[in-house]
VOVOLUM-924002 format. One record per residue (C-alpha): residue in one letter; z negated, y, x; residue number from 1. Coordinates in Angstrom, 1 decimal, always signed. Layout:
BEGIN
<'a',<Z,Y,X>,NUM>
...
! end
This chain:
BEGIN
<'m',<+19.5,-91.3,+63.2>,1>
<'k',<+18.8,-92.5,+66.8>,2>
<'i',<+17.1,-95.7,+67.7>,3>
<'k',<+15.6,-95.4,+71.2>,4>
<'a',<+15.9,-98.8,+72.8>,5>
<'l',<+12.5,-100.3,+73.3>,6>
<'s',<+10.8,-97.0,+72.8>,7>
<'f',<+9.2,-98.2,+69.6>,8>
<'a',<+6.5,-95.6,+69.6>,9>
<'i',<+8.8,-92.7,+69.5>,10>
<'l',<+11.1,-94.5,+67.1>,11>
<'s',<+8.3,-94.6,+64.5>,12>
<'s',<+8.3,-90.8,+64.2>,13>
<'l',<+12.1,-90.9,+63.4>,14>
<'l',<+12.4,-93.9,+61.2>,15>
<'l',<+8.8,-94.6,+60.0>,16>
<'t',<+9.6,-98.2,+60.5>,17>
<'a',<+8.9,-99.0,+64.1>,18>
<'c',<+5.2,-99.4,+64.5>,19>
<'g',<+2.3,-101.0,+62.6>,20>
<'g',<-1.4,-101.1,+62.7>,21>
<'g',<-4.4,-103.2,+62.0>,22>
<'d',<-4.5,-106.5,+60.2>,23>
<'s',<-7.0,-109.4,+59.8>,24>
<'d',<-7.9,-111.2,+63.0>,25>
<'s',<-6.5,-114.4,+61.6>,26>
<'s',<-2.9,-113.1,+61.8>,27>
<'k',<-3.0,-112.0,+65.4>,28>
<'t',<-2.0,-114.1,+68.3>,29>
<'n',<-2.7,-112.6,+71.7>,30>
<'s',<-1.0,-114.3,+74.6>,31>
<'n',<-0.2,-113.0,+78.1>,32>
<'e',<+1.6,-116.1,+79.2>,33>
<'t',<+4.9,-115.3,+80.9>,34>
<'v',<+7.8,-116.1,+78.6>,35>
<'n',<+11.3,-117.5,+79.5>,36>
<'n',<+13.3,-114.5,+80.6>,37>
<'n',<+16.5,-116.5,+80.2>,38>
<'n',<+16.2,-117.3,+76.5>,39>
<'s',<+14.5,-114.5,+74.6>,40>
<'e',<+15.8,-112.5,+71.6>,41>
<'w',<+14.1,-110.2,+69.1>,42>
<'a',<+15.4,-108.3,+66.2>,43>
<'m',<+14.7,-104.9,+64.8>,44>
<'y',<+15.5,-103.8,+61.3>,45>
<'y',<+15.6,-100.5,+59.5>,46>
<'v',<+16.3,-100.1,+55.8>,47>
<'g',<+19.3,-98.5,+54.2>,48>
<'t',<+19.2,-95.6,+51.8>,49>
<'s',<+21.6,-96.5,+49.0>,50>
<'t',<+21.3,-99.1,+46.3>,51>
<'s',<+25.1,-99.5,+46.4>,52>
<'d',<+25.0,-100.8,+50.0>,53>
<'p',<+25.7,-104.6,+50.2>,54>
<'y',<+22.7,-105.2,+52.4>,55>
<'l',<+19.2,-103.8,+52.4>,56>
<'f',<+19.0,-103.1,+56.1>,57>
<'t',<+20.7,-102.8,+59.5>,58>
<'k',<+19.9,-105.4,+62.2>,59>
<'i',<+19.7,-104.6,+65.9>,60>
<'k',<+19.3,-107.6,+68.2>,61>
<'y',<+17.6,-107.3,+71.6>,62>
<'s',<+18.5,-110.1,+74.1>,63>
<'i',<+16.9,-110.8,+77.4>,64>
<'s',<+18.8,-112.9,+80.0>,65>
<'n',<+17.9,-113.2,+83.7>,66>
<'k',<+15.6,-110.2,+83.2>,67>
<'e',<+18.5,-108.0,+82.0>,68>
<'a',<+18.0,-106.4,+78.5>,69>
<'y',<+20.8,-106.0,+76.0>,70>
<'i',<+21.2,-104.4,+72.6>,71>
<'n',<+23.7,-105.3,+69.9>,72>
<'v',<+24.2,-104.2,+66.3>,73>
<'e',<+24.5,-107.4,+64.3>,74>
<'y',<+25.2,-105.9,+60.9>,75>
<'t',<+24.7,-102.6,+59.0>,76>
<'a',<+23.4,-101.9,+55.6>,77>
<'d',<+26.9,-100.8,+54.5>,78>
<'n',<+28.5,-103.8,+56.1>,79>
<'n',<+30.9,-101.7,+58.1>,80>
<'l',<+30.7,-102.3,+61.9>,81>
<'s',<+33.9,-100.5,+62.4>,82>
<'n',<+32.2,-97.1,+62.0>,83>
<'i',<+29.4,-98.0,+64.6>,84>
<'d',<+28.8,-95.4,+67.3>,85>
<'i',<+26.8,-97.4,+69.8>,86>
<'s',<+25.4,-94.2,+71.3>,87>
<'e',<+23.4,-93.7,+68.1>,88>
<'y',<+21.5,-96.9,+69.0>,89>
<'m',<+20.9,-96.2,+72.7>,90>
<'q',<+18.8,-93.8,+74.6>,91>
<'s',<+19.3,-91.7,+77.7>,92>
<'y',<+16.4,-90.6,+79.9>,93>
<'l',<+16.1,-87.9,+82.5>,94>
<'a',<+13.6,-88.4,+85.4>,95>
<'n',<+13.0,-86.8,+88.7>,96>
<'d',<+15.7,-89.0,+90.4>,97>
<'g',<+18.3,-88.3,+87.7>,98>
<'f',<+19.7,-89.8,+84.5>,99>
<'y',<+19.2,-93.3,+83.1>,100>
<'d',<+21.9,-94.1,+80.6>,101>
<'p',<+22.9,-97.4,+79.0>,102>
<'a',<+26.0,-99.3,+80.0>,103>
<'k',<+29.2,-98.0,+78.4>,104>
<'t',<+30.9,-101.4,+78.1>,105>
<'k',<+29.8,-104.3,+76.0>,106>
<'s',<+29.1,-107.8,+77.4>,107>
<'e',<+28.8,-111.0,+75.4>,108>
<'l',<+25.2,-110.2,+74.7>,109>
<'g',<+25.7,-106.5,+74.0>,110>
<'y',<+25.2,-103.3,+75.9>,111>
<'n',<+22.9,-103.4,+78.9>,112>
<'f',<+20.1,-100.9,+78.6>,113>
<'g',<+17.6,-102.0,+81.3>,114>
<'k',<+16.1,-104.6,+83.6>,115>
<'f',<+12.6,-106.1,+83.2>,116>
<'t',<+10.3,-106.0,+86.2>,117>
<'s',<+7.6,-107.8,+84.1>,118>
<'y',<+7.8,-109.6,+80.8>,119>
<'t',<+5.0,-111.4,+78.9>,120>
<'d',<+4.5,-112.0,+75.2>,121>
<'t',<+2.7,-108.7,+74.8>,122>
<'v',<+3.5,-106.5,+77.8>,123>
<'w',<+7.0,-105.5,+78.6>,124>
<'t',<+7.8,-103.4,+81.7>,125>
<'y',<+11.4,-102.4,+82.4>,126>
<'t',<+13.5,-99.9,+84.3>,127>
<'p',<+16.1,-98.3,+82.0>,128>
<'q',<+19.7,-98.9,+83.0>,129>
<'s',<+21.3,-96.1,+85.1>,130>
<'n',<+25.0,-95.7,+85.7>,131>
<'s',<+24.0,-93.7,+88.8>,132>
<'g',<+21.9,-96.5,+90.2>,133>
<'n',<+18.5,-94.8,+89.7>,134>
<'t',<+15.5,-97.1,+89.7>,135>
<'a',<+12.3,-95.0,+90.1>,136>
<'l',<+11.4,-94.9,+86.4>,137>
<'q',<+9.5,-97.7,+84.7>,138>
<'l',<+8.5,-97.9,+81.1>,139>
<'t',<+5.8,-100.2,+79.7>,140>
<'e',<+5.4,-101.3,+76.1>,141>
<'k',<+2.2,-103.1,+75.0>,142>
<'f',<+2.3,-105.1,+71.8>,143>
<'e',<+0.1,-106.9,+69.4>,144>
<'k',<+1.6,-110.3,+68.4>,145>
<'v',<+1.3,-111.1,+64.7>,146>
<'n',<+1.6,-114.5,+62.9>,147>
<'l',<+3.8,-113.8,+59.9>,148>
<'a',<+3.7,-117.3,+58.3>,149>
<'g',<+3.4,-116.9,+54.5>,150>
<'k',<+3.3,-113.1,+54.7>,151>
<'s',<+5.5,-110.7,+52.6>,152>
<'i',<+8.8,-109.8,+54.2>,153>
<'s',<+8.9,-106.6,+52.2>,154>
<'e',<+5.5,-105.4,+53.5>,155>
<'y',<+6.0,-106.3,+57.2>,156>
<'l',<+9.6,-105.2,+57.5>,157>
<'s',<+9.2,-101.7,+56.1>,158>
<'g',<+5.7,-100.8,+55.0>,159>
<'f',<+6.5,-97.4,+53.6>,160>
<'e',<+9.3,-98.6,+51.3>,161>
<'h',<+7.0,-101.5,+50.3>,162>
<'y',<+4.0,-99.4,+49.3>,163>
<'a',<+6.1,-96.5,+47.9>,164>
<'g',<+8.2,-98.9,+45.9>,165>
<'l',<+5.1,-100.5,+44.3>,166>
<'n',<+4.0,-97.1,+42.9>,167>
<'n',<+6.2,-96.2,+40.0>,168>
<'a',<+4.8,-92.7,+39.9>,169>
<'l',<+6.5,-91.9,+43.2>,170>
<'k',<+10.1,-92.3,+42.1>,171>
<'s',<+10.6,-88.6,+41.7>,172>
<'e',<+9.2,-88.0,+45.2>,173>
<'v',<+10.9,-90.8,+47.2>,174>
<'g',<+13.9,-91.7,+45.0>,175>
<'s',<+14.9,-95.1,+43.6>,176>
<'y',<+15.5,-97.0,+46.8>,177>
<'p',<+11.9,-98.1,+47.6>,178>
<'a',<+11.5,-99.7,+44.2>,179>
<'y',<+14.9,-101.3,+44.6>,180>
<'y',<+13.8,-102.6,+48.0>,181>
<'v',<+10.6,-104.1,+46.6>,182>
<'q',<+12.4,-105.7,+43.7>,183>
<'k',<+15.0,-107.3,+45.9>,184>
<'l',<+12.4,-108.8,+48.2>,185>
<'q',<+9.8,-109.7,+45.6>,186>
<'g',<+8.2,-113.1,+46.4>,187>
<'k',<+10.1,-113.5,+49.7>,188>
<'t',<+7.8,-114.6,+52.5>,189>
<'f',<+8.1,-115.7,+56.2>,190>
<'p',<+8.2,-119.4,+57.1>,191>
<'e',<+6.0,-121.1,+59.7>,192>
<'g',<+6.8,-120.1,+63.2>,193>
<'s',<+7.5,-116.5,+62.3>,194>
<'t',<+6.0,-113.8,+64.5>,195>
<'c',<+6.4,-110.1,+65.1>,196>
<'l',<+5.4,-107.5,+67.6>,197>
<'r',<+3.7,-104.2,+66.9>,198>
<'s',<+3.7,-101.4,+69.4>,199>
<'v',<+0.2,-100.7,+70.6>,200>
<'s',<+1.0,-98.2,+73.4>,201>
<'s',<+3.8,-96.8,+75.5>,202>
<'s',<+3.4,-95.6,+79.1>,203>
<'s',<+5.5,-94.6,+82.1>,204>
<'n',<+5.0,-94.5,+85.9>,205>
<'n',<+6.7,-91.1,+86.2>,206>
<'d',<+7.3,-87.9,+84.1>,207>
<'f',<+10.5,-88.2,+82.1>,208>
<'a',<+12.3,-86.8,+79.1>,209>
<'y',<+14.4,-88.4,+76.4>,210>
<'v',<+17.6,-86.5,+76.1>,211>
<'d',<+19.9,-86.8,+73.0>,212>
<'l',<+23.3,-86.6,+74.5>,213>
<'t',<+25.0,-87.4,+71.2>,214>
<'y',<+24.8,-83.8,+70.0>,215>
<'d',<+25.0,-80.5,+71.9>,216>
<'s',<+24.5,-77.1,+70.3>,217>
<'s',<+23.8,-73.5,+71.2>,218>
<'i',<+20.7,-73.7,+69.0>,219>
<'y',<+19.0,-75.5,+71.8>,220>
<'e',<+19.4,-72.5,+74.1>,221>
<'p',<+15.7,-71.8,+75.0>,222>
<'n',<+15.6,-68.1,+74.3>,223>
<'s',<+16.7,-68.6,+70.7>,224>
<'y',<+15.1,-72.0,+70.2>,225>
<'f',<+11.5,-71.3,+71.3>,226>
<'d',<+10.3,-68.3,+69.4>,227>
<'g',<+6.9,-68.5,+71.1>,228>
<'g',<+8.2,-68.7,+74.6>,229>
<'y',<+9.0,-71.4,+77.1>,230>
<'k',<+8.6,-72.5,+80.7>,231>
<'t',<+11.2,-74.1,+82.9>,232>
<'i',<+10.7,-77.1,+85.1>,233>
<'s',<+13.3,-78.9,+87.2>,234>
<'m',<+13.9,-82.6,+86.5>,235>
<'g',<+16.6,-84.6,+88.3>,236>
<'n',<+18.3,-81.3,+89.3>,237>
<'y',<+18.5,-80.2,+85.7>,238>
<'p',<+16.5,-77.5,+84.0>,239>
<'l',<+14.1,-78.7,+81.3>,240>
<'y',<+12.7,-76.0,+79.0>,241>
<'l',<+9.3,-76.7,+77.5>,242>
<'a',<+7.6,-74.8,+74.7>,243>
<'t',<+4.5,-72.7,+75.6>,244>
<'d',<+3.5,-72.0,+72.0>,245>
<'l',<+1.8,-75.3,+71.2>,246>
<'d',<+0.4,-74.0,+67.9>,247>
<'y',<+3.8,-74.5,+66.4>,248>
<'y',<+5.8,-76.8,+68.8>,249>
<'l',<+4.8,-80.2,+69.9>,250>
<'e',<+3.7,-80.4,+73.6>,251>
<'s',<+6.6,-82.7,+74.3>,252>
<'e',<+9.3,-80.6,+72.6>,253>
<'a',<+12.0,-79.6,+75.0>,254>
<'t',<+15.6,-78.7,+75.5>,255>
<'t',<+17.8,-79.1,+78.6>,256>
<'k',<+21.1,-77.7,+79.9>,257>
<'i',<+23.8,-80.0,+81.3>,258>
<'g',<+26.8,-78.2,+82.5>,259>
<'a',<+27.5,-75.5,+79.9>,260>
<'n',<+25.9,-77.4,+77.1>,261>
<'y',<+22.4,-77.5,+75.6>,262>
<'y',<+20.7,-80.6,+74.3>,263>
<'s',<+17.4,-81.5,+72.6>,264>
<'a',<+14.9,-83.4,+74.6>,265>
<'e',<+11.4,-84.8,+74.5>,266>
<'f',<+9.2,-84.5,+77.6>,267>
<'n',<+6.5,-87.1,+78.4>,268>
<'k',<+4.1,-86.9,+81.4>,269>
<'k',<+3.5,-90.1,+83.3>,270>
<'g',<+0.8,-92.4,+82.0>,271>
<'t',<+0.2,-93.3,+78.3>,272>
<'y',<+2.2,-91.1,+76.0>,273>
<'y',<+1.7,-93.0,+72.8>,274>
<'t',<-1.0,-95.1,+71.2>,275>
<'l',<-1.0,-96.7,+67.8>,276>
<'a',<-4.6,-95.7,+67.2>,277>
<'e',<-3.6,-92.0,+67.7>,278>
<'h',<-0.7,-92.4,+65.4>,279>
<'i',<-2.9,-93.9,+62.6>,280>
<'a',<-5.4,-91.1,+63.1>,281>
<'e',<-2.6,-88.6,+62.7>,282>
<'y',<-1.5,-90.2,+59.4>,283>
<'e',<-5.1,-90.2,+58.2>,284>
<'r',<-5.3,-86.5,+58.9>,285>
<'d',<-2.1,-86.0,+57.0>,286>
<'l',<-3.5,-87.9,+54.0>,287>
<'d',<-6.8,-85.9,+54.1>,288>
<'d',<-4.9,-82.6,+54.2>,289>
<'a',<-2.8,-83.7,+51.2>,290>
<'v',<-5.8,-84.8,+49.2>,291>
<'q',<-7.6,-81.5,+49.9>,292>
<'e',<-4.6,-79.3,+49.1>,293>
<'f',<-3.1,-81.2,+46.2>,294>
<'g',<-5.7,-83.7,+45.0>,295>
<'k',<-6.3,-87.4,+45.5>,296>
<'n',<-4.0,-88.5,+42.7>,297>
<'s',<-1.2,-86.1,+43.4>,298>
<'p',<+2.2,-87.4,+44.4>,299>
<'e',<+1.9,-85.6,+47.7>,300>
<'a',<-1.3,-87.6,+48.6>,301>
<'q',<+0.1,-90.8,+47.3>,302>
<'v',<+3.2,-90.5,+49.5>,303>
<'q',<+1.0,-89.9,+52.5>,304>
<'d',<-1.1,-92.9,+51.5>,305>
<'a',<+2.1,-95.0,+51.4>,306>
<'y',<+3.0,-93.8,+54.9>,307>
<'l',<-0.4,-94.7,+56.2>,308>
<'k',<-0.5,-98.2,+54.6>,309>
<'g',<+3.0,-98.9,+55.9>,310>
<'l',<+2.0,-97.9,+59.4>,311>
<'k',<-0.8,-100.4,+59.3>,312>
<'t',<+1.3,-103.3,+58.4>,313>
<'e',<+5.0,-103.1,+59.4>,314>
<'c',<+6.3,-104.5,+62.7>,315>
<'a',<+8.7,-103.4,+65.3>,316>
<'l',<+10.3,-106.6,+66.4>,317>
<'f',<+10.8,-110.0,+64.9>,318>
<'n',<+11.3,-113.4,+66.6>,319>
<'k',<+14.3,-115.6,+65.8>,320>
<'t',<+12.5,-117.6,+63.1>,321>
<'a',<+11.4,-114.5,+61.3>,322>
<'s',<+14.8,-113.0,+61.8>,323>
<'v',<+16.6,-115.9,+60.2>,324>
<'a',<+14.4,-115.5,+57.1>,325>
<'i',<+15.1,-111.8,+56.9>,326>
<'d',<+18.8,-112.3,+57.3>,327>
<'a',<+18.8,-114.8,+54.4>,328>
<'v',<+17.5,-112.0,+52.0>,329>
<'r',<+19.4,-109.1,+53.4>,330>
! end
């Protein structure tokens, strides 16, 4: 399961824990003041899957120092850092000027994955790190800042587990972990000074593709992968194969060939390629479809309802005060 550094929007589709939606106005704090680039850190968490794990979640820390961005795995749900493959937590990008890939060596703060060109409380613009020295690609994440004081850790850390775990009727659908998660965090709240960031939108200044370099397979050969046909474009002197049958494949679904190997990819055109509003609307459609097909009280509809409610509450990143509180109940 890959975490794409700072691409919280895309992460949500993989983990269902990266983005959140609306909340009461009293909990939002909107500030565009420039923050101290020399002393910033944020934490991302994603929950485990086994009740036998010593911890409930894995913690990823993002540090920003002198406008350089770093990622470090602080701990894992199974409490075994020796098995960490850092490539599973980093993302590679392909743009017209070539590859952008995170640093391969670890510094005191972690692995460098980019440099900020602009950084405020709610708008982050950065150029991903490139071992080839490429600099043309810029990615921008816009956030909503949320005041977490007094709010439920369970709900804002992983909304789906929270809402699914509160519904005893869903155990056969989602397993025992959500209820275990809720029970372990029952009554745990954030202290004063706790804030989090929710991803509102993601955009880029150029076309680009995410490329998963951790796994190559012949299944990504385009003639066999895209049953409905594909088109080929060139990006960074590499072929990028895009689906033409959009009734089945996502518009962004792609594969690429590097040397003799094929990899999965995800193509995004320049401009805004994700919004929270569209994500919520998609989940609302999924819920409506489940209600129509299976009934309002069906397990299928209730699972979709938990996904939607979770998306509207959970956060992507937590400040240090919130992170300390989360670590205390891990």
